[in-house]
TIVO-2410 file (N, C-alpha, C; in nm, 3 decimals):
# residues 107
REC num residu      c1      c2      c3 atome chaine
REC   1      M   0.104  -0.101   0.003     N      A
REC   1      M   0.002  -0.024  -0.008    CA      A
REC   1      M   0.089   0.087  -0.041     C      A
REC   2      P   0.070   0.203  -0.057     N      A
REC   2      P   0.118   0.296  -0.124    CA      A
REC   2      P   0.118   0.433   0.050     C      A
REC   3      D   0.192   0.496   0.034     N      A
REC   3      D   0.248   0.592   0.193    CA      A
REC   3      D   0.085   0.643   0.222     C      A
REC   4      E   0.068   0.747   0.057     N      A
REC   4      E  -0.036   0.818   0.116    CA      A
REC   4      E  -0.189   0.736   0.153     C      A
REC   5      D  -0.194   0.633   0.096     N      A
REC   5      D  -0.330   0.563   0.094    CA      A
REC   5      D  -0.281   0.490   0.279     C      A
REC   6      K  -0.187   0.488   0.314     N      A
REC   6      K  -0.168   0.449   0.458    CA      A
REC   6      K  -0.163   0.549   0.554     C      A
REC   7      K  -0.170   0.704   0.461     N      A
REC   7      K  -0.179   0.784   0.552    CA      A
REC   7      K  -0.353   0.824   0.570     C      A
REC   8      Q  -0.378   0.791   0.452     N      A
REC   8      Q  -0.571   0.867   0.465    CA      A
REC   8      Q  -0.622   0.713   0.531     C      A
REC   9      A  -0.601   0.592   0.516     N      A
REC   9      A  -0.637   0.515   0.632    CA      A
REC   9      A  -0.636   0.574   0.778     C      A
REC  10      A  -0.536   0.524   0.771     N      A
REC  10      A  -0.502   0.612   0.927    CA      A
REC  10      A  -0.620   0.740   0.971     C      A
REC  11      H  -0.626   0.816   0.904     N      A
REC  11      H  -0.722   0.935   0.939    CA      A
REC  11      H  -0.887   0.876   0.927     C      A
REC  12      R  -0.874   0.793   0.791     N      A
REC  12      R  -1.014   0.728   0.829    CA      A
REC  12      R  -1.083   0.685   0.933     C      A
REC  13      A  -0.972   0.572   1.046     N      A
REC  13      A  -0.975   0.515   1.128    CA      A
REC  13      A  -1.014   0.622   1.248     C      A
REC  14      L  -0.872   0.736   1.230     N      A
REC  14      L  -0.901   0.766   1.348    CA      A
REC  14      L  -1.068   0.867   1.341     C      A
REC  15      V  -1.081   0.890   1.242     N      A
REC  15      V  -1.251   1.021   1.268    CA      A
REC  15      V  -1.321   0.905   1.322     C      A
REC  16      D  -1.342   0.774   1.234     N      A
REC  16      D  -1.431   0.649   1.231    CA      A
REC  16      D  -1.427   0.600   1.410     C      A
REC  17      R  -1.293   0.648   1.434     N      A
REC  17      R  -1.291   0.581   1.611    CA      A
REC  17      R  -1.367   0.680   1.685     C      A
REC  18      V  -1.311   0.789   1.680     N      A
REC  18      V  -1.402   0.925   1.728    CA      A
REC  18      V  -1.493   0.920   1.738     C      A
REC  19      L  -1.637   0.882   1.627     N      A
REC  19      L  -1.729   0.877   1.584    CA      A
REC  19      L  -1.756   0.748   1.638     C      A
REC  20      T  -1.753   0.664   1.598     N      A
REC  20      T  -1.843   0.570   1.659    CA      A
REC  20      T  -1.768   0.489   1.745     C      A
REC  21      G  -1.690   0.480   1.806     N      A
REC  21      G  -1.616   0.391   1.949    CA      A
REC  21      G  -1.696   0.445   2.049     C      A
REC  22      E  -1.672   0.311   2.134     N      A
REC  22      E  -1.696   0.353   2.256    CA      A
REC  22      E  -1.639   0.522   2.344     C      A
REC  23      G  -1.804   0.566   2.407     N      A
REC  23      G  -1.781   0.663   2.497    CA      A
REC  23      G  -1.872   0.699   2.618     C      A
REC  24      K  -1.845   0.793   2.652     N      A
REC  24      K  -1.940   0.860   2.742    CA      A
REC  24      K  -2.049   0.968   2.711     C      A
REC  25      A  -1.977   1.048   2.580     N      A
REC  25      A  -2.076   1.130   2.515    CA      A
REC  25      A  -2.134   1.006   2.420     C      A
REC  26      S  -2.238   1.015   2.383     N      A
REC  26      S  -2.342   0.998   2.295    CA      A
REC  26      S  -2.282   1.034   2.158     C      A
REC  27      A  -2.292   0.928   2.077     N      A
REC  27      A  -2.253   0.973   1.897    CA      A
REC  27      A  -2.291   1.130   1.883     C      A
REC  28      E  -2.430   1.141   1.883     N      A
REC  28      E  -2.477   1.193   1.815    CA      A
REC  28      E  -2.418   1.362   1.862     C      A
REC  29      Q  -2.391   1.346   2.099     N      A
REC  29      Q  -2.310   1.469   2.134    CA      A
REC  29      Q  -2.131   1.458   2.006     C      A
REC  30      R  -2.091   1.370   1.964     N      A
REC  30      R  -2.029   1.373   1.917    CA      A
REC  30      R  -1.967   1.376   1.772     C      A
REC  31      A  -2.077   1.351   1.722     N      A
REC  31      A  -2.074   1.426   1.585    CA      A
REC  31      A  -2.127   1.559   1.558     C      A
REC  32      R  -2.199   1.568   1.661     N      A
REC  32      R  -2.248   1.719   1.653    CA      A
REC  32      R  -2.087   1.801   1.693     C      A
REC  33      A  -2.024   1.789   1.760     N      A
REC  33      A  -1.911   1.820   1.816    CA      A
REC  33      A  -1.762   1.843   1.725     C      A
REC  34      F  -1.779   1.711   1.612     N      A
REC  34      F  -1.686   1.710   1.519    CA      A
REC  34      F  -1.746   1.773   1.427     C      A
REC  35      G  -1.848   1.851   1.355     N      A
REC  35      G  -1.856   1.899   1.293    CA      A
REC  35      G  -1.874   2.093   1.333     C      A
REC  36      N  -1.900   2.075   1.451     N      A
REC  36      N  -1.933   2.229   1.511    CA      A
REC  36      N  -2.042   2.255   1.522     C      A
REC  37      D  -2.143   2.222   1.489     N      A
REC  37      D  -2.286   2.201   1.448    CA      A
REC  37      D  -2.424   2.169   1.556     C      A
REC  38      D  -2.495   2.286   1.629     N      A
REC  38      D  -2.591   2.253   1.681    CA      A
REC  38      D  -2.579   2.197   1.812     C      A
REC  39      L  -2.473   2.210   1.841     N      A
REC  39      L  -2.448   2.183   2.018    CA      A
REC  39      L  -2.505   2.322   2.135     C      A
REC  40      S  -2.609   2.301   2.208     N      A
REC  40      S  -2.690   2.389   2.302    CA      A
REC  40      S  -2.601   2.456   2.364     C      A
REC  41      P  -2.609   2.561   2.463     N      A
REC  41      P  -2.526   2.606   2.529    CA      A
REC  41      P  -2.510   2.568   2.703     C      A
REC  42      P  -2.371   2.558   2.678     N      A
REC  42      P  -2.278   2.599   2.689    CA      A
REC  42      P  -2.151   2.555   2.599     C      A
REC  43      L  -2.214   2.463   2.585     N      A
REC  43      L  -2.159   2.370   2.506    CA      A
REC  43      L  -2.105   2.369   2.350     C      A
REC  44      D  -2.181   2.456   2.324     N      A
REC  44      D  -2.180   2.526   2.123    CA      A
REC  44      D  -2.074   2.651   2.128     C      A
REC  45      A  -2.044   2.694   2.239     N      A
REC  45      A  -1.997   2.852   2.298    CA      A
REC  45      A  -1.838   2.768   2.285     C      A
REC  46      L  -1.808   2.610   2.362     N      A
REC  46      L  -1.693   2.560   2.434    CA      A
REC  46      L  -1.661   2.527   2.246     C      A
REC  47      I  -1.743   2.430   2.190     N      A
REC  47      I  -1.706   2.387   2.074    CA      A
REC  47      I  -1.640   2.448   1.951     C      A
REC  48      A  -1.679   2.643   1.972     N      A
REC  48      A  -1.685   2.660   1.898    CA      A
REC  48      A  -1.548   2.699   1.921     C      A
REC  49      K  -1.548   2.776   2.017     N      A
REC  49      K  -1.301   2.724   2.092    CA      A
REC  49      K  -1.245   2.722   2.057     C      A
REC  50      V  -1.272   2.601   2.035     N      A
REC  50      V  -1.209   2.429   2.005    CA      A
REC  50      V  -1.168   2.473   1.906     C      A
REC  51      T  -1.263   2.492   1.811     N      A
REC  51      T  -1.285   2.476   1.665    CA      A
REC  51      T  -1.179   2.590   1.601     C      A
REC  52      N  -1.216   2.685   1.673     N      A
REC  52      N  -1.203   2.811   1.617    CA      A
REC  52      N  -1.079   2.896   1.657     C      A
REC  53      T  -1.061   2.918   1.795     N      A
REC  53      T  -1.019   2.994   1.882    CA      A
REC  53      T  -0.981   2.872   1.991     C      A
REC  54      P  -0.886   2.752   1.997     N      A
REC  54      P  -0.813   2.713   2.111    CA      A
REC  54      P  -0.732   2.754   2.218     C      A
REC  55      A  -0.671   2.860   2.149     N      A
REC  55      A  -0.558   2.917   2.248    CA      A
REC  55      A  -0.675   3.013   2.368     C      A
REC  56      Q  -0.768   3.024   2.364     N      A
REC  56      Q  -0.857   3.074   2.415    CA      A
REC  56      Q  -0.949   3.070   2.544     C      A
REC  57      V  -0.942   2.907   2.485     N      A
REC  57      V  -0.981   2.833   2.578    CA      A
REC  57      V  -0.999   2.877   2.737     C      A
REC  58      T  -1.108   2.888   2.816     N      A
REC  58      T  -1.051   2.928   3.003    CA      A
REC  58      T  -1.114   2.797   3.072     C      A
REC  59      E  -1.100   2.787   3.156     N      A
REC  59      E  -1.147   2.706   3.307    CA      A
REC  59      E  -1.303   2.767   3.248     C      A
REC  60      A  -1.338   2.937   3.312     N      A
REC  60      A  -1.459   2.922   3.290    CA      A
REC  60      A  -1.522   2.852   3.172     C      A
REC  61      D  -1.526   2.835   3.086     N      A
REC  61      D  -1.567   2.781   2.959    CA      A
REC  61      D  -1.552   2.617   2.970     C      A
REC  62      L  -1.524   2.566   3.024     N      A
REC  62      L  -1.507   2.438   3.140    CA      A
REC  62      L  -1.595   2.410   3.157     C      A
REC  63      A  -1.561   2.553   3.278     N      A
REC  63      A  -1.724   2.473   3.404    CA      A
REC  63      A  -1.837   2.527   3.343     C      A
REC  64      A  -1.805   2.624   3.296     N      A
REC  64      A  -1.982   2.652   3.231    CA      A
REC  64      A  -2.014   2.485   3.154     C      A
REC  65      A  -1.927   2.417   3.049     N      A
REC  65      A  -2.012   2.321   3.034    CA      A
REC  65      A  -1.965   2.211   3.115     C      A
REC  66      K  -1.957   2.210   3.198     N      A
REC  66      K  -1.979   2.066   3.320    CA      A
REC  66      K  -2.100   2.128   3.408     C      A
REC  67      A  -2.091   2.236   3.424     N      A
REC  67      A  -2.211   2.275   3.510    CA      A
REC  67      A  -2.312   2.270   3.420     C      A
REC  68      S  -2.296   2.270   3.285     N      A
REC  68      S  -2.426   2.204   3.231    CA      A
REC  68      S  -2.485   2.107   3.196     C      A
REC  69      G  -2.397   2.001   3.292     N      A
REC  69      G  -2.499   1.900   3.363    CA      A
REC  69      G  -2.338   1.738   3.220     C      A
REC  70      C  -2.276   1.793   3.163     N      A
REC  70      C  -2.175   1.725   3.085    CA      A
REC  70      C  -2.069   1.652   3.223     C      A
REC  71      T  -2.040   1.571   3.219     N      A
REC  71      T  -1.909   1.464   3.305    CA      A
REC  71      T  -1.794   1.578   3.221     C      A
REC  72      E  -1.673   1.565   3.293     N      A
REC  72      E  -1.527   1.596   3.268    CA      A
REC  72      E  -1.485   1.468   3.117     C      A
REC  73      D  -1.509   1.333   3.187     N      A
REC  73      D  -1.487   1.247   3.026    CA      A
REC  73      D  -1.560   1.247   2.954     C      A
REC  74      Q  -1.721   1.341   2.937     N      A
REC  74      Q  -1.806   1.399   2.787    CA      A
REC  74      Q  -1.719   1.489   2.777     C      A
REC  75      L  -1.682   1.561   2.852     N      A
REC  75      L  -1.623   1.714   2.808    CA      A
REC  75      L  -1.479   1.680   2.733     C      A
REC  76      F  -1.423   1.612   2.760     N      A
REC  76      F  -1.253   1.527   2.722    CA      A
REC  76      F  -1.347   1.422   2.604     C      A
REC  77      E  -1.437   1.436   2.589     N      A
REC  77      E  -1.428   1.318   2.442    CA      A
REC  77      E  -1.501   1.443   2.354     C      A
REC  78      L  -1.591   1.536   2.338     N      A
REC  78      L  -1.612   1.635   2.296    CA      A
REC  78      L  -1.486   1.715   2.239     C      A
REC  79      V  -1.409   1.750   2.346     N      A
REC  79      V  -1.366   1.849   2.299    CA      A
REC  79      V  -1.254   1.804   2.201     C      A
REC  80      V  -1.223   1.652   2.245     N      A
REC  80      V  -1.139   1.590   2.111    CA      A
REC  80      V  -1.197   1.568   1.924     C      A
REC  81      C  -1.342   1.503   2.030     N      A
REC  81      C  -1.409   1.496   1.856    CA      A
REC  81      C  -1.403   1.622   1.794     C      A
REC  82      A  -1.395   1.773   1.845     N      A
REC  82      A  -1.372   1.916   1.802    CA      A
REC  82      A  -1.262   1.926   1.720     C      A
REC  83      A  -1.160   1.925   1.805     N      A
REC  83      A  -1.009   1.933   1.750    CA      A
REC  83      A  -0.971   1.829   1.622     C      A
REC  84      V  -1.047   1.680   1.623     N      A
REC  84      V  -0.997   1.632   1.526    CA      A
REC  84      V  -1.141   1.646   1.410     C      A
REC  85      G  -1.246   1.708   1.434     N      A
REC  85      G  -1.340   1.724   1.357    CA      A
REC  85      G  -1.225   1.858   1.276     C      A
REC  86      R  -1.194   1.955   1.322     N      A
REC  86      R  -1.159   2.049   1.268    CA      A
REC  86      R  -1.020   2.010   1.137     C      A
REC  87      S  -0.925   1.917   1.232     N      A
REC  87      S  -0.811   1.856   1.169    CA      A
REC  87      S  -0.872   1.866   1.061     C      A
REC  88      A  -0.955   1.755   1.061     N      A
REC  88      A  -1.030   1.631   0.933    CA      A
REC  88      A  -1.055   1.749   0.827     C      A
REC  89      R  -1.145   1.869   0.853     N      A
REC  89      R  -1.179   1.958   0.721    CA      A
REC  89      R  -1.040   2.052   0.664     C      A
REC  90      L  -0.923   2.074   0.787     N      A
REC  90      L  -0.850   2.088   0.673    CA      A
REC  90      L  -0.775   2.003   0.628     C      A
REC  91      Y  -0.751   1.854   0.646     N      A
REC  91      Y  -0.690   1.750   0.636    CA      A
REC  91      Y  -0.727   1.720   0.456     C      A
REC  92      D  -0.884   1.778   0.449     N      A
REC  92      D  -0.943   1.707   0.327    CA      A
REC  92      D  -0.982   1.858   0.243     C      A
REC  93      A  -0.912   2.011   0.295     N      A
REC  93      A  -0.890   2.079   0.207    CA      A
REC  93      A  -0.761   2.052   0.198     C      A
REC  94      G  -0.658   2.038   0.221     N      A
REC  94      G  -0.573   2.040   0.142    CA      A
REC  94      G  -0.521   1.879   0.094     C      A
REC  95      L  -0.576   1.815   0.082     N      A
REC  95      L  -0.574   1.715  -0.017    CA      A
REC  95      L  -0.630   1.724  -0.181     C      A
REC  96      A  -0.785   1.813  -0.141     N      A
REC  96      A  -0.876   1.904  -0.251    CA      A
REC  96      A  -0.745   1.968  -0.342     C      A
REC  97      A  -0.679   2.069  -0.247     N      A
REC  97      A  -0.552   2.143  -0.335    CA      A
REC  97      A  -0.471   2.030  -0.391     C      A
REC  98      L  -0.395   1.989  -0.315     N      A
REC  98      L  -0.336   1.908  -0.381    CA      A
REC  98      L  -0.349   1.836  -0.494     C      A
REC  99      A  -0.473   1.776  -0.496     N      A
REC  99      A  -0.488   1.691  -0.657    CA      A
REC  99      A  -0.534   1.827  -0.709     C      A
REC 100      E  -0.598   1.990  -0.693     N      A
REC 100      E  -0.617   2.037  -0.782    CA      A
REC 100      E  -0.512   2.075  -0.863     C      A
REC 101      A  -0.431   2.098  -0.774     N      A
REC 101      A  -0.275   2.141  -0.842    CA      A
REC 101      A  -0.198   2.014  -0.902     C      A
REC 102      R  -0.211   1.978  -0.863     N      A
REC 102      R  -0.160   1.848  -0.997    CA      A
REC 102      R  -0.256   1.843  -1.062     C      A
REC 103      S  -0.354   1.824  -1.113     N      A
REC 103      S  -0.459   1.802  -1.218    CA      A
REC 103      S  -0.400   1.932  -1.340     C      A
REC 104      D  -0.411   2.087  -1.271     N      A
REC 104      D  -0.337   2.193  -1.342    CA      A
REC 104      D  -0.239   2.155  -1.375     C      A
REC 105      H  -0.132   2.145  -1.345     N      A
REC 105      H   0.027   2.112  -1.345    CA      A
REC 105      H  -0.009   1.977  -1.516     C      A
REC 106      A  -0.058   1.884  -1.476     N      A
REC 106      A  -0.111   1.798  -1.557    CA      A
REC 106      A  -0.152   1.833  -1.713     C      A
REC 107      T  -0.250   1.920  -1.722     N      A
REC 107      T  -0.273   2.023  -1.856    CA      A
REC 107      T  -0.206   2.106  -1.903     C      A
***
């Protein structure tokens, strides 16, 4: 298997694991965190920060999410899903840009 195929297979396995593997957060919550989509407050604010401005995540953001009923394990999983979701979108965009560049170069 070529190295690029191995990398893509590893990437797919990672995404599959965070979305469908066993966890304390529901698969639906993990999918929403992964896509940074349709989470209720205050989880929506926390996940948006993790996705867009991770250096700005504060203890207060985590405390608010925990106060809304999430356990620390659930919060950890949702934060990981958000980070993996963001990196997956960047990875896919990078692959698309490379494919386009190769296509443009070939013609």
